[in-house]
N, C-alpha and C positions, 0 to 999 in steps of 0.2 A: 776123313770124310766118307760118310757112307756111300757106296757106289752100287750099281745095279748088281756086278759081278759078286758082290758078298752076299746076294740074296737070291742068288739062281736057283737055290735047292727049294726055294718056296713055291707050293703047287697051289695057289688061291687063283679062284676064277675072279674075273673082273680086272678093273685098272687098280693099281698099287699107287700109293704115295709114299714117299720116304724123307721124313723130317725127324730129326734129333734122335736117329735110331729107331724109330717105330716106323713099322711097313703098315701102311692105312690101304683097307679096300673101300670102295664106293656099292659094294653089291653085299658085303658080308658084315656081321656083326661082332668080330672078333679081331683084336690087334693082333698081328703076327710078330712076334720079336726077330730083328735081325741080329747082325753081328754087335757084341757089346761094344759100347765105347771104351776106350781105356785112352790115358796119356793125358797130352794137352788138351785135347777134345772135351774131356770129363772136368777138368780142372776148369777148362773157360765156362762152361755151362753152369758150373755151381757157382762162379763169381758172379755170372749174370742173374742168377736167381738171388743171391745175397744182396746186390745191387737193388734189385727190384723191391725186395721186402723191406730194404733200409729208407729207401725214399717214400715208399707207401707209408711206414710208420712214422714218417718226418713230419707229415701234415696231417691234420684232425678234420675229417669233413662234416662232423656233427656241430652243430650249431644250436645251443638251446634257446637264444635269445631272437625273438622275431622283429627286432628293431632294425635300424638301418646298420648296424655294425655286423648284420649278415652278409655285407659285401666281402668281410674278411673270407667267408666261406668260398666264394667263387675265387677269391684270390688264391687260396690255397690250392683250390682244384687245377686252377691254371698253372700255378708253379710247380705242383706235382706233375702235371702232362709235361710240361716242359722240359724240366729237369728229368725225368724218367727216357722221355723220348732221345733228350741228347746223349744221355749217357749209353742207353742201348746202340745209338746209331752214329754218334759222334758230330752232334749238330748244336749241341747247347753251347752258351757263349764261355761259361767254365770251362769245357774240354777244349775248345779252340784256342782259349788264351794259355792253356797249358801246352798242348802239342803243336801250336803252331796253325797258321790258316790252311796250308796245303796238307795238313797230316789227317789221315782217318784214322778214328779209333773206336773199337768195339767194348761198350760197357767203359768202365774206367780203368781198362787195364792198359798199362803203358808198354811200348814197344822198345825194346832197346836197340842200340845201334848194330848190334850184333845179330838182329834177327837176319835169318836166311829168307832168299827169296821164296823158296818154298813155304815156309811158314808166313810170310806177308801174303801169298797166293790162298792159303788155307784162311787166313782171318777175313780177306774179303770176301771169300764164298760164304763163310758163316755169316758175316754181316748181310750178305745179299739174301741167304735163306731167313734170316731173322727179320728183315724187312718184308720177304713175302710172307712170312707167318703173320705179322701183324695186318698185312693187307687182307689175308686169307680169312682172319678173324672178323675183321669190318666189315667185309662183303658176305659173311656168312649167311646174316638174315634174308638176303637178296635171292639166294638160290635154293634148292631144293635139299636143305642139309640141316643137322640140328647136333647139339652135343648131348652125347649118351652120358660122359662121365668127364671130370675134371678134377684136377687138384688145386687145392688153394694157393699151395706154396711152389707151385711149378709150372714152368712155361711149356709144358709138354702139350703138341698139337692135339685138338680133339679129333676123335673119329668121325669120319665121314661117312653118312648113311644117309638113304631117302626119309625124306622128312616124313611121310606117312607109309608105315609098314601094312603091307596087308597082312591081318590077324584073322584067325577064326570068329565065326560069329558068334557072340556069346551074350546069349538073349537072357538076362537075369532081372526078375521081376518080384518086387515084393507088394502082395495082395493086401497085407493088412493096412500100410500106411500110404499106399500109392506113391512112393517116393522112389528116386533114381537111385541106382545102385552107386555108392559113394565110392567103393573101390576101383570099379570098372571106369567111372568118370575120372578118378585121379591118375588111372593108368594111361589116359590119352592127353595129359597136360605135359606139355614140353617146357624143360627148364631153358628158357629164351634168354634169361637175364644171364647166364652161364657162358652164352657166345661172348659176351663183352667182358669177360673175367678180367681180360689185361687192358682195358680200356679206362683210363682214369676218369674220364668225362662221364661214364656210364656209373661210376660208384656201385659196383656190384656188391660189395660187402655190407654197404649200409642202404642199399636201395629199398628193401622191404621196411626198414625204419624211417625212410624220408617219405613212403608213401603213406605210411600211418600218420606220420606228422601232418603230411598235406590234409589228410581226410579230416584230421581233427580241427585244424584251422580254417578248413572249408565249412565246417559247420559254425565255428567261430564267428565269422567274418561274413556271413553268407547276407545276400542284398535280396530282399524282397519288395515286387512293383508295387508298393502301395505310398511312396512319398509323393509322386504326382497325384495333386486334390487334395494332399493332406498338409505335407511339409512345404513343398513347392507349389503356390499357387500361380506364379507367373511364367513357370516352365511346363511346355507341354512335350509330348513324344516326339513330335516332327522337330522341335529346337534340339533334343537329345540326339536323334539321329544326324542332323547336320554337323552339330559339333563333334561327334565320332568320327564321321565321315572325313572332316576335316584334320582331324588327328591321323588318319592313316595318310592323308598327304604329307604330313609333317614327318611322319616316320619314314616314308618314303625318299622326301626331300635330304634328311641327314642319315638316311642308311640306319637307321635303328632296327633292332631285332623285334621279332613279334611277341616275345614275352614282354618287353616293355610297352608296346601298346596295349597288349591286354592288361598289365597291372594299371596302366593309366586310365583306362575306362572303368576297372574296378574302384579306383581312388575317388573317379568322377561320382560313382552311384553312391559310394559310401559318404561322401561329403554332401550329395543331396540328400540323404537320409538324416543327416546331423544336423544342419543348420539350412537357414533360407537364404536363396540366392535370387538376385534379380536379373532382369535380361542384360542390362550392362555389364554384369560380373560375370556371365555365363563363360564367355571366351576366355577370360581371365582365369577361371576356375581350371578349364580345360588345359590352359598353357602352364599352369603352376602345377598341376598333377603329372603334366606329362613331365616337366623338369624333375620332378621329385622321383618318378620313375626311370628317368634315364640315369639318375644320380645312382639308384639303387642296382641297376640291370647292365648299364655299359660301363665299358672302359673308360671312353672317351666321349661323355656326351655334350650336347649343345650347352653353351653358357647362358646367361641371365640377357646379355645384349642380344644375342641370337633369336631369343624366343620374342623379345621385344620388336625387333626387326621382321619376325613372321607374322605378327598381329597387327602389320602395317603402322606401327606407332600409335598403336590405340592406346597402350598402357607404357607406364614408365618402369625403369628398373625398380624402383622403391615399391611402387604398387604390386609388383610381380613378387617381389621378396616379402612384402606384409602378406598377401594372400598366400604363399609358401607356409610362412609362420601360422598363420591361422588355420590352414589344414592340419598341419602337423599338431597342433594343439589341440583340436577337435577330434582328432584321432588317436591322441594319446600319445604319439610318435610310432603307433604299431602299423606301419606300412607293409610288412612282409606277410600281405595276404596272397592266397591261393586263388590261381586263375586256371582257364582250360589248358595253357600250354604247358602246366606242370603234369598234367594225365596225359595231355596228348603225345608227347616225346615219348613215353613210355609205350602207350597203345600202338601206336605209328610202328614200332620194332615187332609187333606181335601180329597186326591185321592187316597191314599194308605190304603187300608181296611185289607189288608195282610200283614205280614212281610217279605214275599217274595217280594212283590212290593216295599216295601220301600228299600230294599237292591238292588233291580235291579236299582232304581232311582238314588241312591247314584252312583252305580257303572257307569251308562250311564254318569253322569256328572263328574266324574273324567276321565272317557274313552274321552269324548269329549275335555277337554282342552289339549289332546296329539297332536290334529291335528291343524295345521295352519289354514287350511280353516274354522276352526268353529269359528274363532274371527269376521266373518263377522256377527255372531248373538249376541244381547245382551244376558248378562248372566241370566236374567229373562226368555227369549225365551228359551235359553238353558234349564233352569230348567223345564219349563213346557213342552217341547219336551219329557224331559227324563220320566216326569208323564205319558205322553200319550203313550209313546213306551213302559212303563212298564205296563200299563194296559192292552194294546192290546196283549202284548206278554205273558200275564198271563191269557190270554182268558176272558177277561172282554167283556162284551156285547157292551159297550159304551166307547170309548178312552176319551171322554171329556164330563164334568158334567154341569148343570147351577153353581154349588157351586166352581169350578175350573174356569170356565168362570168370575165368580163374584171377585175372590179373585185375580186372574193372570192378568184381564184386557185383556185377549188375548182370542179371539174366536178359534174355531179349524181350521178355514182357515188362522188366522193369524201365527200359529205355523206350518202350512203343509208344507212349504218348509224346514224349520230346521229339523222336522221329518223326512223327506225323506232324507236329509244329513246325519243326525246321523245314520239312517239306513243303508245307503250305506255303510258308514264307518263300522258298526258292522258287516255287512254280508261278508265282504271282497270279492266284486264281481269281482275284477280283480287283477293282479299281482301286481301294485301298491301299492294297500291297504295290500296287503297281506305282502310285503316287510315293510311297515311300522309297521305292527303287529310284525314282527320279532324283530324290534328295542325297541318295548314297551311290556314288557312281566310282567313288576312289577305290572301293575294294574291288569292283569288278575290272576296272583297268589295271590295277595291280597284278592280278592273276591272269590277264588276258596276254601276258608276255610268254614268250618260249622258256623262259626259267621255270616259270610253273605248269607247263605245257599247255597253256591256254585253258585252264579248267573252267574259267567263268563263263566261256562259250559253250560249255557242255550243255547239252539239254536234259532237264530233270527227268528223273525216271516217271512212269506213269504211276498213278496212285493205284489201281487195280494191280499192278505188279509188284507194288509196294505191299500190299495190303496182303497179297499170295504170298510174299517172303515169309512172313509171320506166322501163317498157317502151317507151315512144316513143324512148328514147334508146339508143344504140348505143357500145359501148366503143371499136369500132375507128372508125369514122366518125362525125363531128359535122359536118353541113351545115345552114346556116340560110337558108332559102328564103322570102321575103314570098310569101304567096298574090297571085296576078295578079286582084285584083278590084278594082272602084273603089267597089262599094257598102260592103264590110266590110274595114276594115283590119285584121288580125290576123297573128299570129305563126305561122309553119309551119315545123317542124323535118322535114327529110327525111333519115331514117336509112338507110344503106346498110351491109349486111354481108356476109359471103361473099366470093366470088372475083368475077371479072369478069361471068359470067354472071348471077348474081343481080342485078345492077346494071341489066342492059338485059332482064332477065325471059325469060332462057334463049337464050343463044347469040347469034351476030352475025344469023342468018336470020330476018327478020321482025322481030326485036327488040321492045319494048314488055312491059310487063305483061300478064299474061291477066287477063280478066274475072272477078271474083269471083263464086262461086255465090250465087244469092238465099237468103236467110236464111229459111225458114218459122217464124216467131215467133206464129202466131195460132191454133193449134191448141187450145193450153190456155185461152185465152179464150172461144174458141168452145163448149169443153166447159162452163165455169161460167156462160157466157151474160152476159159481161160485156165491157166495152169495155177498149181498152190503156190508157186514162186513168183507169180505176177505182181509187179509194182502197181501202186495205187494209179498210176498213170495210165498204165494198160488196162486196168479194170474199169475205168472211167472210159477210155475210149471203146472197149467192147459194148459197154451198157449203152452208149449213146448212138452206135451203130445198130444194136439189135433193136433199140425203141424206137428208130425212125422207121424201121421195118415192121415192127409188129405193134404199133400203137392204135388202139381200137377205133380212133377217127379216121384211120388210112386203111381200115380192113383187117386189121390184125385180131389175134386171138386174145381177148380180154383177160383170161384165166392164165394163159402164158405171160402176158404183159404184167399182171399182178406178182407173180412168182419172181419176174427178172427184177421187179422193183424191190422185192424183199430181199432178194440175194444181195441188189448193189449197197442198200442201207446197210447190211451187216458186212460186207468184205470192205466198204469204204469208211468204216470207223475202226480204227487200230485195235480198242480195247474190245470191241464186238467180234473183231475177227479173231483177235487172239482165243477169245473164248469158245469161238466155233471150231477153230483149229483144235482145240484140247478136247472139248466136251461134245460137240457137234450142235445140233438145234436144242437138245435138252439142257444144255449149258446156258442158253440164252433165257435171260430172267424175262417173263412175261411174254415171251414168244418173240421173233424177229419181226412180225409183222407189224399191222397196225399203220404203216406209213401211207400218206397219200401219194399215188403213184403219179398224179396229175402235177401236184407240187413239185414234185422231182423231176419230172420232165420238163416243167417249167424253168426249172435252174439252167437246162441246156438249150433249150430252144424258143423261152420269151413266149410262151403262150400254151396251148393245148386246152384240153377238158379240164373242167373243174370238179368232174365228179370224185367222191370220195370212196375209196375202195374197202374201208374198214371202219368200225364203229369209233365213235368219238367218245371221249371221256368226258362226264359231266363237271359241272363247278365245284371245287372245294368249300367247304364250309369251315370257316375260321372263328372259333370262340377264345376270347381272352379268358384265362384261368389264374384268379388272384390266389397266391399260396404265401402264408407267412413263412418267416425266417427259420422258425422251429420246424414246418413240415420240410423244408428243404434240408435242414441238417439230419433230420432223424427219417426221415422219407414217409410217405403216407398212402395209402389208397382210398380214393373218392369215388363215389358213385355218383354219377350225373346221366339225368333223363333228357334224351332229346326226341325231336318230333320231326320225322323226316317222311319223304314220299316213298311209297313202295308199290311196285307193280300189283296191279288187282290180281288176286288170287284166282278169282272166279273166271275172268275173261282171259287171263293170262297178259294183260296189258293191250289186249288189241281194242277195247272200248264197248265191245258187243260182240255180236256172233261173227263166226269167220267170214270173210267176204262182204260184211256191213259196211265197211268203211269205203267211201267214194270221194274222189276228187271235187273239191270245193268248185262249184259254177262260177262264183263270185270272182273269185281271186286266180281261177285257173290252177289251182294247187301252189301259189307262191306265198300265200299267207300274208300279203299284203296290199292294199287296193291303191291304185294310182287314178287321182282326179284331176281334172282341169278347169280351172276355173278363170273368166276372163274379169280382169279387174282394171280394165281400161281399152281405150280404142287400141287395137293393136298389140295390146300387153296382156299376156296370157301366164298364170300361175299353177305350177305344179305342185299338188299335195300327196304325200304319202302317208298311209296309215293302215295300222294292222286292221285285217279283215274281221270284222264283227260276227260273221257267221260262223267261220271255224276257228275265230280266236287265234289267228296265227298258225294253225296247225298245217293248212293247206288241205286237209281231210275233213269229210262230215260225215256223220253217222245218224240215220233218220232216229226218231224220236222213239218208235216202236220196236227198233233193233239195239238201242242202246242196254250196256248192260245195268242191272238193277242195283249192283252194290256201289259201281264207281261213277254211274249216271254219265256213262261214256266218256270219263276225264282219262281212263287208262291208269290210274295211280289212287292209291287211297293213302289216308294219313296212319301213320304207326308210331307209337311212343316206344323208345327203345332206351334201355339204363346201360349205360357204359362204364366200365370201372376203369378209372383213370390211375396207372400207377406212378406216383411221383417218386422217383428214386434219390437216394441220398446224393446231395452234391450237384443237382441240376442247377442251372444258372437262370437269370433272367433274360428272357426272350428267346429260350429252348422250346422247340417244338414236340408235343406229343401227337402221333399221327395215328389214326386207325383207317386202313386203308380199306375203299369200298364201302362205308357206311353212311355216305352222303346220300342225297335224293337219287332214285332210280326214275328213269324215264325210258320208253320204248327205243330200242335203237342206239342207247347211249349206256357207257358204261358208268356205273355210279363213281363219283368223286370221292375224295377223303375228308373226314371230318379230323380238323386240327386244332388241338389245345395250345395256347401259346402262354406260356407262364411267366405272369406278373407278379413279381416279387414285392410284398407288402413292405413298408417302412416300419423298422422296429425300434422301439423306445430306449433300447440300451445299446445295441449291437449294429454295425454297420459293416456290409460285405463289401470287401475290394479283392476280386479276384478268388483266391483260397484262403485268405485271411479274415480275420474278424476284428474288427477295431471299435474299441469303447472308449468311452471319457470315464474317469475315476476323479472326483473331485477330493482332495485331503488338505489338512488344515497344515498350518506353518510347523507346528510342533510336528506333525508326523513326517513332513516333508525334511526337515532337520533331525530328528531323534529315531526315524524308524516310524514304520506302522505294520499293520495285520489288519487283514479285511476278508470277508467272505463274498465271493462271487458267485452268482446260481447261474450256471451255463444254459444253454439252450434245452439240452436233454434231461433237465431238473436235477444235474449233478451240482454239487456244492463245492467250489475249487478255495482253498485257503491260500491266499497270497500274502505274501511277506516279504520286506527286503533284507538285505543283509546288514549285520551289525555295522555300524558306522557310514553307512551308505546314505548319500544325500540326493533326493529327488528335486531336479530342476523344473521350473514351470515349462509345461508344453513339452516336456521329456517323454519318449516312447520305451516301453518295456515290453518283452514278449514272453508269453510261454509257448514252447515247442508242442507240437501236437495237439494241440486245442483250437485249432481254426476249424474251416470248413472241410468236410471230407471230399476226396477227389471222385468226381462222377466216374462210373465204371470201376472204381478200385476204392472202396469207402474206408479202407484201413490207413491210407495214407491220408493226412490230415496237415492243413497249413497251420499258420500259428495264430494265436490270440495276443494281438497287439493292444496295449493299454497306454492310452495318453494321460497325462496327469494334469491336472488344474490345481493351483496353489490357492487356497482361500485365506485372505489375509485379515488380520484383525480390522475392525472399524476404527474410523479416525476417533481419538479421544477415549477410547476404552480402555487404555493403559495409563496407570498412574506414574508419577515420575520416580518413584521407589523402583517400578517394575523396569522402566527404561534404564536405569542406572544400570540395573542387574543384567539387562541386556548387553550394555555396552561393557561391561566387564568380561563377559563371556565372550562375545562375537570379536572378530578381528575389528581394530581400529578404524574409524573412517578417515579418508584423506584430509589434511589440513586445507584450508582455504585461505589465499594470500589476502591480506587485508589493504584495501584501497581506500585512500580518505574521501574522494568524490563520488565514490559507487553508491549509486542509487537502490535502496532496498525495496524489494518487490517480493508480494507474496503470492503463492500459486492458489488458483482456485480449480474447482471442477469445471469440466468443459462438456457441453452439452451441443452434439453436432447437430443435430436438427433445429434446436433454437437456434444457433449460428445462422445455418442455411436460411431459414425464415427472416432472420434480421436483415441478411444480406440481399434476399429477394425484395424486402421492402424498400432499401435504401435503392435500389435499382430502379423500381419502378416509381420511386419519388422523384429522381434524377431524370427518368425518362418524360414525366409529365411536365416538369419544367422545362424543358427542352422543346416538349410541341408548342407551349403557348409562345415562349421567346420574345423577341423583341422586333423592332422594324427591322427589315432585311434590304440591303443594298441593291438598287436597282439602277440601270441603265439611263443616264439623262437623255432626253429628247433633244434632237437638234432643231 
């Protein structure tokens, strides 16, 4: 056994670790060899290695079949884990049965009865070290360590080094293609999978093949949010949310895994795409999908009777089994679909360094599947977005790292839309989302326990801070540079955009970046007399105290009161305060002023003056803009002319010469006239109307002093042409705003002109989110024998579509073409799917001869035989006209009512 005395000659700085004859340092990058092992220790270690390789080769972890037989894969991994752990540490059933209940075995090496006490002591010590080795490798990701190198067929302990090594700054820039340095980027990737090289459950040898397999099946079984309103007419989003929330309770009741829940939800969505379900069968569908998922994922899942019980005896066992068979036939027994859990389990090992982050990421993934709108994103993208949001919420400096980029194959900009959508649902920013959350409480209750660190009660990150987290990334260049610091090991991302001059801070002469101007962010704190670390309550108390003292109605300075109001408005808003602390007054958009000091004062003291201390904004002008689907697909710029009021250029909006405006004598400057009229004895009516002399302005100008251009109206009409840019992928109801282009008026900030997109109906295509849906009519021959057709797309391209040989098209069946849907707004290169619904046109009645019918009978499968019943009545079917039947029923009802109105003599009480 290696001891510290054997390595006293080593002069290595830092703390040393001794395992398997290797001295390991936490501060150096080299292994320092100690005294070489010889004798029994060497033979014992080699035996352990042989056992590990033998057990690993016994079980095959790859499974090419995506059917229910994939359960054998999980059993193989479980058996491999059990046997390897048992043979290494003497805990397996096979080892115990060989050596006895009270015997300890290391590997599969038998102890003889003649073993000395010293040899047994050495075996026990080796067993303890092997156990600590496995625990060390299991906890490796949680601490600041990484694996530098390892051997595949060796249980040698990895070297312990700091996770982030301070390296010299290497600024590499490719001016031609504006791309990031691939070699330098790969130099910062950590081989995280190697940390779990000895963990059978991680499957390090095949983890890359498994990841490629998951991504392939992710594309194959992707669910798109178009089935509600097309396939499912009786099911809505609210009902789907309620069902999934109930499935969460089922998983908690029977202690099922998160993978089981995710797979059950995915099966529900796939079934809703395949066949129509009514409301009475909706819960039955959820129970059957959960039962299939439990059979696939769980070792011991609930049986059929338990699912009947949890449905409150609403369905029978036969109905449950019938629905299960219906699902399997509709899915063609392909239930091995890919969910968020498959990707999240690996991403958590890379991106979650704290247990709180891990729990929050799992919570966000389970929370995302509740919402129908999240189906537009792939499961891998949802898992990546959950990791990003979990890191930002827990105050990580960077939401995305090179390791996450490498493992997920997504950059920060690839998941930006998914992150914002998930964040919007998490914040409940409108009444619709809050109503959805009221129907989905089981997920929040599940993750509110101490087991998950109560992550459901965490406050969502601010939208401004989330947006700022993306601003540190640049689409053109992505360089990762560790900060040169020995005291604090952190990640630093250096982003460079623009040309060569922006990289060196302006040309070659001098070079370097110019020093930033110091930010003055002390003014507002000094006005209110508080420190920068003051809480919101302290700021509120200070403002209230100063407002009582300096209010203009009590003899205070109006200018000082205005500055106090502006300072309080900024510091009382967390987002504005964060901007002010970082950038000063210049960082506040549109200035921090413009607030009504009297309104703020009345919030505290329920009164005060109603004077306004800043200009008000005028009304916005909203115009509907009808846009065709072709323009939304291709993008278009249209010119629209608007007539608006602008300040008179001759009198500068005064209406006349300077000083010519006087207060109206009729209304005393109020703009309204109040009249009292007696309408009866002791009764008086008060009437209020707009002053006719000043037209409600409160000011008048004599005729001789009025401006000759505007006639004293202060404004003139102007016709302005606006270029409205309709971008690709815009949606119905989306707004295009032109700030400050509405009517102008003296003392009032001009409002905005807003164009609201109104999507026109198309004769062929119908838009559903990011997908295009069209209906294609084909003949019966085409549906059975295959067909080819030409479809003209919205951009004028012609698509040649055809079916595979031998493929049969069923009525109302959906087929899709990837990448031919609507472009994504903001990223037009990403498009949805073109979904085609097929309608089969059957031949008319009587159009086929008996010979043709006989030919069809000989080709098609035979029809089922009908039993012969002697007293059965023969009936022939006829066409049904729903409108005619309704009219006939109405006429019969009216005739019955008329007979009942005439009636006969009614029974009356006999007079006494």
